[in-house]
MARGUGU-591337 format. One record per atom (N, C-alpha, C): residue number from 0; residue in three letters; atom name; z, x, y. Coordinates in Angstrom, 1 decimal. Layout:
N
resi/resn/name/c3/c1/c2
NUM/Ala/CA/Z/X/Y;
...
//
This chain:
117
resi/resn/name/c3/c1/c2
0/Gln/N/312.9/294.2/15.3;
0/Gln/CA/311.7/294.5/16.0;
0/Gln/C/311.3/293.3/16.9;
1/Val/N/310.5/293.6/17.9;
1/Val/CA/310.0/292.7/18.9;
1/Val/C/308.5/292.7/18.9;
2/Gln/N/308.0/291.4/18.9;
2/Gln/CA/306.5/291.3/19.0;
2/Gln/C/306.2/290.7/20.3;
3/Leu/N/305.1/291.2/21.0;
3/Leu/CA/304.7/290.7/22.3;
3/Leu/C/303.2/290.3/22.2;
4/Val/N/302.9/289.1/22.5;
4/Val/CA/301.6/288.6/22.4;
4/Val/C/301.1/288.2/23.8;
5/Glu/N/300.1/288.9/24.3;
5/Glu/CA/299.5/288.6/25.6;
5/Glu/C/298.3/287.7/25.6;
6/Ser/N/298.1/287.0/26.6;
6/Ser/CA/296.9/286.2/26.8;
6/Ser/C/296.6/286.0/28.2;
7/Gly/N/295.3/285.6/28.5;
7/Gly/CA/294.9/285.3/29.9;
7/Gly/C/294.1/286.2/30.6;
8/Gly/N/293.7/287.3/30.0;
8/Gly/CA/292.8/288.3/30.6;
8/Gly/C/291.4/287.8/30.7;
9/Gly/N/290.5/288.5/31.4;
9/Gly/CA/289.1/288.1/31.4;
9/Gly/C/288.4/288.7/32.6;
10/Leu/N/287.3/288.1/32.9;
10/Leu/CA/286.5/288.6/34.0;
10/Leu/C/286.6/287.6/35.2;
11/Val/N/286.8/288.1/36.4;
11/Val/CA/287.0/287.3/37.6;
11/Val/C/286.3/288.0/38.8;
12/Gln/N/285.8/287.2/39.7;
12/Gln/CA/285.2/287.7/40.9;
12/Gln/C/286.3/288.2/41.9;
13/Pro/N/285.9/289.1/42.7;
13/Pro/CA/286.9/289.6/43.8;
13/Pro/C/287.3/288.4/44.6;
14/Gly/N/288.6/288.3/44.9;
14/Gly/CA/289.2/287.2/45.6;
14/Gly/C/289.7/286.1/44.7;
15/Gly/N/289.4/286.2/43.4;
15/Gly/CA/289.8/285.1/42.5;
15/Gly/C/291.2/285.3/41.9;
16/Ser/N/291.6/284.5/41.0;
16/Ser/CA/292.9/284.5/40.4;
16/Ser/C/292.9/284.5/38.9;
17/Leu/N/293.9/285.0/38.3;
17/Leu/CA/294.1/284.9/36.9;
17/Leu/C/295.6/284.8/36.6;
18/Arg/N/295.9/284.2/35.5;
18/Arg/CA/297.3/284.1/35.1;
18/Arg/C/297.4/284.7/33.7;
19/Leu/N/298.3/285.7/33.5;
19/Leu/CA/298.6/286.3/32.3;
19/Leu/C/299.9/285.8/31.7;
20/Ser/N/299.9/285.7/30.4;
20/Ser/CA/301.1/285.2/29.7;
20/Ser/C/301.5/286.2/28.6;
21/Cys/N/302.8/286.4/28.4;
21/Cys/CA/303.3/287.2/27.3;
21/Cys/C/304.4/286.5/26.6;
22/Ala/N/304.3/286.3/25.4;
22/Ala/CA/305.3/285.6/24.6;
22/Ala/C/306.0/286.6/23.7;
23/Ala/N/307.3/286.7/23.7;
23/Ala/CA/308.1/287.7/22.9;
23/Ala/C/308.8/286.9/21.8;
24/Ser/N/308.8/287.6/20.7;
24/Ser/CA/309.5/287.0/19.5;
24/Ser/C/310.2/288.2/18.8;
25/Gly/N/311.2/287.8/18.0;
25/Gly/CA/311.9/288.8/17.2;
25/Gly/C/313.3/289.1/17.7;
26/Ser/N/313.8/290.3/17.6;
26/Ser/CA/315.2/290.6/18.0;
26/Ser/C/315.3/290.9/19.5;
27/Ile/N/315.2/289.8/20.3;
27/Ile/CA/315.3/290.0/21.7;
27/Ile/C/316.7/289.8/22.2;
28/Ala/N/317.2/290.8/22.9;
28/Ala/CA/318.5/290.7/23.5;
28/Ala/C/318.6/289.7/24.6;
29/Ser/N/319.8/289.2/24.8;
29/Ser/CA/319.9/288.2/25.9;
29/Ser/C/319.6/288.8/27.3;
30/Arg/N/320.0/290.0/27.4;
30/Arg/CA/319.7/290.7/28.7;
30/Arg/C/318.6/291.7/28.4;
31/Asn/N/317.5/291.5/29.2;
31/Asn/CA/316.3/292.3/29.0;
31/Asn/C/315.5/292.3/30.2;
32/Ala/N/314.5/293.2/30.3;
32/Ala/CA/313.5/293.2/31.3;
32/Ala/C/312.2/292.9/30.6;
33/Met/N/311.4/292.0/31.2;
33/Met/CA/310.0/291.8/30.7;
33/Met/C/309.1/291.9/31.9;
34/Gly/N/308.0/292.5/31.6;
34/Gly/CA/307.1/292.7/32.7;
34/Gly/C/305.7/293.2/32.3;
35/Trp/N/305.0/293.7/33.3;
35/Trp/CA/303.6/294.1/33.1;
35/Trp/C/303.3/295.4/33.7;
36/Tyr/N/302.6/296.2/32.9;
36/Tyr/CA/302.1/297.5/33.4;
36/Tyr/C/300.6/297.4/33.2;
37/Arg/N/299.9/298.3/33.9;
37/Arg/CA/298.4/298.4/33.7;
37/Arg/C/297.9/299.8/33.7;
38/Gln/N/296.8/300.0/33.0;
38/Gln/CA/296.2/301.3/32.9;
38/Gln/C/294.7/301.2/33.1;
39/Ala/N/294.2/301.8/34.2;
39/Ala/CA/292.8/301.9/34.4;
39/Ala/C/292.2/303.2/33.8;
40/Pro/N/290.9/303.2/33.5;
40/Pro/CA/290.3/304.4/32.9;
40/Pro/C/290.6/305.7/33.7;
41/Gly/N/291.1/306.7/33.1;
41/Gly/CA/291.3/307.9/33.7;
41/Gly/C/292.6/308.0/34.6;
42/Lys/N/293.4/306.9/34.5;
42/Lys/CA/294.6/306.9/35.3;
42/Lys/C/295.8/306.7/34.4;
43/Glu/N/297.0/307.0/35.0;
43/Glu/CA/298.2/306.8/34.3;
43/Glu/C/298.6/305.3/34.3;
44/Arg/N/299.4/304.9/33.3;
44/Arg/CA/299.9/303.6/33.2;
44/Arg/C/300.9/303.4/34.4;
45/Glu/N/300.8/302.3/35.1;
45/Glu/CA/301.7/302.0/36.2;
45/Glu/C/302.3/300.6/36.2;
46/Leu/N/303.5/300.5/36.8;
46/Leu/CA/304.2/299.2/36.9;
46/Leu/C/303.4/298.3/37.8;
47/Val/N/303.2/297.1/37.2;
47/Val/CA/302.6/296.0/38.1;
47/Val/C/303.8/295.1/38.5;
48/Ala/N/304.6/294.6/37.6;
48/Ala/CA/305.7/293.7/38.0;
48/Ala/C/306.6/293.6/36.8;
49/Arg/N/307.9/293.4/37.0;
49/Arg/CA/308.8/293.1/36.0;
49/Arg/C/309.9/292.2/36.4;
50/Ser/N/310.5/291.5/35.5;
50/Ser/CA/311.5/290.5/35.8;
50/Ser/C/312.7/290.8/34.8;
51/Ile/N/313.8/291.0/35.4;
51/Ile/CA/315.0/291.2/34.6;
51/Ile/C/315.7/289.8/34.4;
52/Ser/N/316.3/289.7/33.2;
52/Ser/CA/316.9/288.4/32.8;
52/Ser/C/317.9/287.8/33.8;
53/Asp/N/318.4/288.7/34.7;
53/Asp/CA/319.4/288.2/35.7;
53/Asp/C/318.7/287.7/37.0;
54/Gly/N/317.4/287.8/37.0;
54/Gly/CA/316.6/287.3/38.2;
54/Gly/C/316.0/288.3/39.1;
55/Ile/N/316.4/289.6/38.9;
55/Ile/CA/315.8/290.6/39.8;
55/Ile/C/314.4/290.8/39.4;
56/Thr/N/313.5/291.0/40.4;
56/Thr/CA/312.1/291.3/40.1;
56/Thr/C/311.7/292.6/40.9;
57/Asn/N/310.8/293.3/40.3;
57/Asn/CA/310.2/294.5/40.9;
57/Asn/C/308.7/294.5/40.9;
58/Phe/N/308.0/295.0/41.9;
58/Phe/CA/306.6/295.0/42.0;
58/Phe/C/306.0/296.4/42.3;
59/Gly/N/304.9/296.7/41.8;
59/Gly/CA/304.2/297.9/42.3;
59/Gly/C/303.7/297.6/43.7;
60/Asp/N/303.6/298.7/44.5;
60/Asp/CA/303.3/298.6/45.9;
60/Asp/C/301.9/297.9/46.1;
61/Ser/N/301.0/298.3/45.2;
61/Ser/CA/299.6/297.8/45.3;
61/Ser/C/299.4/296.3/45.1;
62/Val/N/300.4/295.7/44.5;
62/Val/CA/300.2/294.2/44.2;
62/Val/C/301.2/293.3/45.0;
63/Lys/N/302.1/293.9/45.8;
63/Lys/CA/303.0/293.1/46.5;
63/Lys/C/302.3/292.2/47.5;
64/Gly/N/302.7/290.9/47.5;
64/Gly/CA/302.1/289.9/48.3;
64/Gly/C/301.0/289.2/47.6;
65/Arg/N/300.5/289.8/46.5;
65/Arg/CA/299.3/289.1/45.9;
65/Arg/C/299.7/288.6/44.5;
66/Phe/N/300.6/289.3/43.8;
66/Phe/CA/301.0/288.9/42.4;
66/Phe/C/302.4/288.4/42.4;
67/Thr/N/302.6/287.4/41.6;
67/Thr/CA/304.0/286.9/41.3;
67/Thr/C/304.3/287.0/39.9;
68/Ile/N/305.6/287.1/39.5;
68/Ile/CA/306.0/287.1/38.1;
68/Ile/C/307.1/286.1/38.0;
69/Ser/N/307.0/285.4/36.8;
69/Ser/CA/308.0/284.4/36.5;
69/Ser/C/308.3/284.5/35.0;
70/Arg/N/309.4/283.9/34.6;
70/Arg/CA/309.7/283.9/33.2;
70/Arg/C/310.4/282.6/32.8;
71/Asn/N/310.2/282.3/31.5;
71/Asn/CA/310.8/281.1/30.9;
71/Asn/C/311.7/281.7/29.8;
72/Asn/N/313.0/281.8/30.1;
72/Asn/CA/313.9/282.5/29.1;
72/Asn/C/314.0/281.7/27.8;
73/Ala/N/313.9/280.3/28.0;
73/Ala/CA/314.0/279.5/26.8;
73/Ala/C/312.8/279.7/25.8;
74/Lys/N/311.6/280.1/26.4;
74/Lys/CA/310.5/280.4/25.6;
74/Lys/C/310.2/281.9/25.4;
75/Asn/N/311.1/282.7/26.0;
75/Asn/CA/310.9/284.2/25.9;
75/Asn/C/309.5/284.6/26.3;
76/Thr/N/309.1/283.9/27.4;
76/Thr/CA/307.7/284.2/27.9;
76/Thr/C/307.8/284.6/29.4;
77/Val/N/306.9/285.6/29.7;
77/Val/CA/306.8/286.0/31.1;
77/Val/C/305.4/285.8/31.5;
78/Tyr/N/305.2/285.4/32.8;
78/Tyr/CA/303.9/285.1/33.3;
78/Tyr/C/303.6/286.0/34.5;
79/Leu/N/302.4/286.3/34.7;
79/Leu/CA/301.9/287.1/35.9;
79/Leu/C/300.8/286.4/36.5;
80/Gln/N/301.1/285.8/37.7;
80/Gln/CA/300.1/285.1/38.5;
80/Gln/C/299.5/286.2/39.5;
81/Met/N/298.2/286.4/39.3;
81/Met/CA/297.4/287.4/40.1;
81/Met/C/296.5/286.7/41.0;
82/Asn/N/296.7/286.8/42.3;
82/Asn/CA/295.8/286.2/43.3;
82/Asn/C/295.2/287.3/44.2;
83/Ser/N/294.1/286.8/44.9;
83/Ser/CA/293.4/287.8/45.7;
83/Ser/C/293.0/289.1/45.0;
84/Leu/N/292.5/288.9/43.8;
84/Leu/CA/292.2/290.1/43.0;
84/Leu/C/291.1/291.0/43.6;
85/Lys/N/291.3/292.3/43.4;
85/Lys/CA/290.4/293.3/43.9;
85/Lys/C/289.7/294.1/42.8;
86/Pro/N/288.6/294.7/43.0;
86/Pro/CA/288.0/295.5/41.9;
86/Pro/C/289.0/296.6/41.4;
87/Glu/N/289.8/297.1/42.3;
87/Glu/CA/290.8/298.1/41.9;
87/Glu/C/291.9/297.6/41.0;
88/Asp/N/291.9/296.3/40.8;
88/Asp/CA/292.9/295.7/39.9;
88/Asp/C/292.4/295.7/38.4;
89/Thr/N/291.1/296.1/38.3;
89/Thr/CA/290.6/296.2/36.9;
89/Thr/C/291.3/297.2/36.1;
90/Ala/N/291.8/296.8/35.0;
90/Ala/CA/292.6/297.6/34.1;
90/Ala/C/292.9/296.9/32.8;
91/Val/N/293.5/297.6/31.8;
91/Val/CA/294.2/296.9/30.7;
91/Val/C/295.6/296.6/31.1;
92/Tyr/N/296.0/295.4/31.0;
92/Tyr/CA/297.4/295.0/31.3;
92/Tyr/C/298.2/294.9/30.1;
93/Tyr/N/299.3/295.6/30.1;
93/Tyr/CA/300.2/295.6/28.9;
93/Tyr/C/301.5/294.9/29.2;
94/Cys/N/301.9/294.1/28.4;
94/Cys/CA/303.2/293.5/28.5;
94/Cys/C/304.3/294.4/27.9;
95/Asn/N/305.4/294.5/28.6;
95/Asn/CA/306.5/295.3/28.2;
95/Asn/C/307.9/294.6/28.2;
96/Leu/N/308.7/294.9/27.2;
96/Leu/CA/310.0/294.4/27.1;
96/Leu/C/311.0/295.5/26.8;
97/Val/N/312.0/295.6/27.6;
97/Val/CA/313.1/296.6/27.4;
97/Val/C/314.4/295.8/27.1;
98/Arg/N/314.9/296.1/25.9;
98/Arg/CA/316.1/295.5/25.4;
98/Arg/C/317.3/296.3/25.9;
99/Tyr/N/318.1/295.7/26.8;
99/Tyr/CA/319.2/296.4/27.4;
99/Tyr/C/320.3/296.7/26.4;
100/Ser/N/320.4/296.0/25.3;
100/Ser/CA/321.5/296.3/24.4;
100/Ser/C/321.4/297.7/23.8;
101/Asp/N/320.2/298.2/23.7;
101/Asp/CA/320.1/299.6/23.1;
101/Asp/C/319.0/300.4/23.9;
102/Asn/N/318.5/299.8/25.0;
102/Asn/CA/317.5/300.5/25.8;
102/Asn/C/316.2/300.9/25.1;
103/Val/N/315.9/300.0/24.1;
103/Val/CA/314.6/300.2/23.4;
103/Val/C/313.5/299.4/24.1;
104/Gly/N/312.4/300.0/24.2;
104/Gly/CA/311.3/299.3/24.8;
104/Gly/C/310.2/299.0/23.9;
105/Phe/N/309.4/297.9/24.1;
105/Phe/CA/308.3/297.5/23.2;
105/Phe/C/307.1/297.2/24.1;
106/Trp/N/305.9/297.4/23.5;
106/Trp/CA/304.7/297.1/24.2;
106/Trp/C/303.8/296.1/23.5;
107/Gly/N/303.1/295.3/24.2;
107/Gly/CA/302.0/294.5/23.7;
107/Gly/C/300.8/295.4/23.5;
108/Arg/N/299.7/294.7/22.9;
108/Arg/CA/298.5/295.5/22.6;
108/Arg/C/297.6/295.6/23.9;
109/Gly/N/297.9/294.8/24.9;
109/Gly/CA/297.1/294.8/26.1;
109/Gly/C/296.0/293.8/26.2;
110/Thr/N/295.7/293.4/27.4;
110/Thr/CA/294.6/292.5/27.7;
110/Thr/C/293.8/293.0/28.9;
111/Gln/N/292.5/292.9/28.7;
111/Gln/CA/291.6/293.5/29.7;
111/Gln/C/291.4/292.5/30.9;
112/Val/N/291.6/293.0/32.1;
112/Val/CA/291.3/292.3/33.3;
112/Val/C/290.2/293.0/34.1;
113/Thr/N/289.1/292.3/34.3;
113/Thr/CA/288.0/293.0/35.0;
113/Thr/C/287.7/292.1/36.3;
114/Val/N/287.7/292.8/37.4;
114/Val/CA/287.4/292.2/38.7;
114/Val/C/286.1/292.7/39.2;
115/Ser/N/285.1/291.9/39.1;
115/Ser/CA/283.7/292.3/39.5;
115/Ser/C/282.9/291.2/39.9;
116/Ser/N/281.9/291.4/40.8;
116/Ser/CA/281.0/290.4/41.2;
116/Ser/C/279.7/290.5/40.3;
//
């Protein structure tokens, strides 16, 4: 099993920044994808950003140029730096890990991000 623990959510004003962290523990394969998805009320869960262990990154169209993702493989931790936040970024942000050895995915419990003045 894999456990994912998220931190860093909260309330921020429009134009502000937040940094989310997700630490993974357990049976983590050496090759995996770690990233973030979000779900706003009444909407489907969508990709925010993900980082594959070989260095490839993917971003959702709505966050390109504003969010960056990085990871520390030694600590099994992935970070999401969110800049120029907008009210429409308000959502619950979920950490995700996909283990490529068996294509099994895991989810964190989620952390709330609210962008409001």
